[in-house]
C-alpha positions as CSV (number, residue, x, y, z in Angstrom):
1,P,14.0,-12.2,2.2
2,K,13.6,-13.9,5.5
3,K,10.3,-15.7,6.5
4,R,7.4,-13.2,7.1
5,E,3.7,-12.7,7.1
6,T,1.3,-9.8,6.6
7,H,3.7,-8.2,4.2
8,N,2.8,-6.7,0.8
9,L,4.1,-6.8,-2.7
10,T,3.2,-5.1,-5.9
11,G,4.1,-5.5,-9.6
12,V,6.1,-2.6,-11.1
13,K,6.5,-1.7,-14.8
14,D,9.3,-3.6,-16.7
15,N,8.8,-6.9,-14.9
16,Y,9.7,-6.1,-11.3
17,V,8.0,-7.1,-8.1
18,V,8.6,-5.1,-4.9
19,L,8.2,-6.7,-1.5
20,L,8.1,-4.5,1.6
21,G,7.6,-5.1,5.4
22,G,5.6,-7.6,7.2
23,K,6.4,-9.3,10.4
24,N,8.5,-12.3,11.5
25,Q,7.1,-13.7,14.8
26,N,6.6,-10.5,16.8
27,E,9.1,-8.2,15.0
28,K,7.8,-5.8,12.4
29,L,10.0,-5.6,9.3
30,G,10.8,-2.5,7.2
31,D,13.1,-4.2,4.6
32,C,12.5,-4.0,0.9
33,Y,13.3,-6.5,-1.9
34,V,12.9,-6.5,-5.7
35,L,12.4,-9.5,-7.9
36,N,13.4,-9.0,-11.6
37,L,11.1,-11.2,-13.7
38,G,12.6,-9.9,-16.9
39,D,15.8,-12.1,-16.6
40,Q,14.3,-15.6,-16.8
41,T,17.8,-17.1,-16.3
42,N,18.4,-15.5,-12.9
43,I,15.1,-14.9,-11.0
44,T,16.3,-13.9,-7.5
45,W,15.3,-11.5,-4.9
46,N,17.6,-8.4,-4.6
47,K,17.9,-6.2,-1.5
48,C,16.7,-2.7,-2.3
49,E,18.3,0.3,-0.7
50,Q,15.7,2.7,0.7
51,I,16.4,6.5,1.0
52,G,14.4,9.7,1.6
53,T,11.5,9.7,4.0
54,V,11.5,5.9,4.6
55,P,8.3,4.4,6.0
56,C,8.8,2.8,9.5
57,S,8.8,-1.0,9.9
58,R,5.2,-2.2,9.6
59,D,2.9,-5.0,8.6
60,G,-0.7,-5.1,7.4
61,H,-0.1,-2.2,5.0
62,S,-1.3,-2.0,1.4
63,M,0.7,-1.2,-1.8
64,C,0.1,-0.6,-5.5
65,S,2.1,0.8,-8.3
66,I,1.9,3.1,-11.3
67,K,4.7,2.7,-13.8
68,K,7.9,2.7,-11.6
69,K,6.3,4.4,-8.6
70,V,5.2,2.4,-5.6
71,F,2.4,3.6,-3.3
72,L,2.2,2.5,0.3
73,F,-0.7,3.2,2.8
74,G,-1.3,2.3,6.4
75,G,-0.2,-0.7,8.4
76,E,0.8,-1.2,12.0
77,D,4.2,-0.4,13.6
78,N,6.1,-2.2,16.4
79,E,4.2,-0.1,19.0
80,K,0.8,-1.4,17.6
81,R,0.0,2.1,16.3
82,M,-1.9,2.1,13.0
83,S,-0.9,4.5,10.3
84,D,-2.8,6.8,8.0
85,D,0.4,7.8,6.1
86,L,0.6,7.6,2.3
87,F,4.1,7.2,0.7
88,I,5.3,7.3,-2.8
89,G,8.5,5.4,-3.7
90,A,10.4,5.9,-6.9
91,L,12.1,2.7,-8.0
92,E,15.5,3.1,-9.7
93,I,18.0,0.5,-11.1
94,D,21.6,1.5,-11.7
95,I,23.8,0.3,-14.4
96,L,25.2,-2.5,-12.1
97,G,21.7,-3.8,-11.5
98,N,21.4,-2.4,-7.9
99,F,17.9,-1.4,-6.8
100,K,17.1,1.8,-4.9
101,I,13.7,3.3,-3.9
102,T,13.4,6.9,-2.9
103,W,10.5,7.5,-0.5
104,T,8.4,10.7,-0.1
105,K,5.5,11.1,2.2
106,C,2.5,12.5,0.5
107,I,1.1,15.8,1.7
108,N,-2.7,15.8,1.7
109,K,-4.0,19.2,0.7
110,S,-7.2,18.7,2.6
111,D,-8.2,18.1,6.2
112,L,-10.3,15.1,5.0
113,H,-8.4,11.8,5.0
114,P,-8.9,8.2,5.8
115,R,-8.4,7.1,9.4
116,A,-5.4,5.0,10.3
117,R,-5.9,1.3,9.4
118,R,-4.4,-2.0,8.6
119,A,-5.6,-4.9,6.4
120,C,-7.1,-2.7,3.7
121,T,-6.5,-2.7,-0.1
122,L,-5.0,0.0,-2.2
123,N,-5.3,0.0,-6.0
124,S,-4.3,2.3,-8.8
125,Y,-7.0,3.5,-11.2
126,I,-6.3,4.9,-14.7
127,D,-2.8,6.0,-13.5
128,E,-4.4,9.1,-11.8
129,Y,-6.1,7.8,-8.7
130,L,-5.5,5.5,-5.8
131,V,-8.5,3.5,-4.4
132,L,-8.5,2.5,-0.7
133,I,-11.0,0.0,0.5
134,G,-12.0,-1.3,3.9
135,G,-9.5,-2.5,6.5
136,E,-9.6,-2.4,10.3
137,T,-8.8,0.2,12.9
138,Y,-9.0,0.7,16.6
139,E,-12.0,2.5,18.2
140,Q,-11.8,2.8,22.0
141,S,-9.4,-0.2,22.4
142,D,-11.6,-2.4,20.2
143,T,-10.9,-3.4,16.6
144,C,-13.4,-2.1,14.2
145,T,-13.8,-3.4,10.6
146,L,-14.4,-0.7,8.0
147,N,-16.5,-0.5,4.8
148,E,-15.1,2.8,3.6
149,V,-14.0,3.6,0.1
150,W,-11.5,6.5,-0.4
151,I,-10.1,7.9,-3.6
152,Y,-6.8,9.8,-3.7
153,S,-6.2,12.2,-6.6
154,L,-2.5,12.1,-7.5
155,A,-2.9,15.4,-9.5
156,N,-4.6,17.3,-6.7
157,N,-3.0,15.5,-3.6
158,I,-6.5,15.2,-2.0
159,W,-8.4,12.3,-0.5
160,Y,-12.1,12.0,-1.3
161,D,-14.5,9.9,0.8
162,L,-17.1,8.1,-1.3
163,Y,-19.5,7.7,1.7
164,P,-20.2,4.0,1.9
165,G,-22.1,2.7,4.8
166,K,-24.1,5.8,5.0
167,G,-26.9,4.6,2.7
168,D,-26.2,7.1,0.0
169,S,-23.6,5.4,-2.1
170,V,-23.4,2.9,-4.9
171,F,-20.3,1.5,-3.0
172,D,-22.2,0.2,0.0
173,F,-20.9,-3.2,1.1
174,A,-20.3,-5.2,4.2
175,P,-17.3,-4.1,6.3
176,R,-14.2,-6.1,5.4
177,A,-10.5,-6.5,6.3
178,Y,-7.8,-8.9,5.0
179,H,-9.7,-9.0,1.7
180,T,-8.5,-8.6,-1.9
181,S,-9.3,-6.2,-4.6
182,I,-8.1,-5.5,-8.2
183,V,-8.7,-3.0,-10.9
184,H,-9.4,-4.6,-14.3
185,E,-9.6,-2.2,-17.1
186,R,-12.0,0.4,-15.6
187,S,-13.7,-1.9,-13.1
188,L,-12.9,-2.2,-9.4
189,I,-13.5,-5.7,-8.0
190,H,-13.3,-6.4,-4.3
191,I,-13.9,-9.6,-2.4
């Protein structure tokens, strides 16, 4: 991959790492690469073909994975528009070792959903949920840092707002963007 910043990557089952997007100077990138860590004699980045409903070029997005599926949320495109889209990408490897990811845009079955943002984190939780934390968005031409926590049910295709910042949640925390978070066993840790 060429030099970039504000990209994202995620580990995928069977020793793969998927890299997507970012920006190179002022250009947003939409390319995808896969690193195969299973072959210790030949650790190289491989260009990954993207098909289906391919996410636009973006940076500041978040990604996580469950088994061989990659989940992508948010980010900012070349027109400086932030996204509230959630995509699922199914990673495939053919017998020649070529990588392909087939993207599908998730359809939320509820009117309730996170607002568009960048610089948030997205984690998988017990292979059934996605957890979206913080980030920043635009409000009346100003950047606003968020302290929201959202859960997406993969079984129901619905976003749930956990109401942080409203004084009635165990998830209250200071607004944050460009942070990190992980799920360890059944605990969510964010910094």
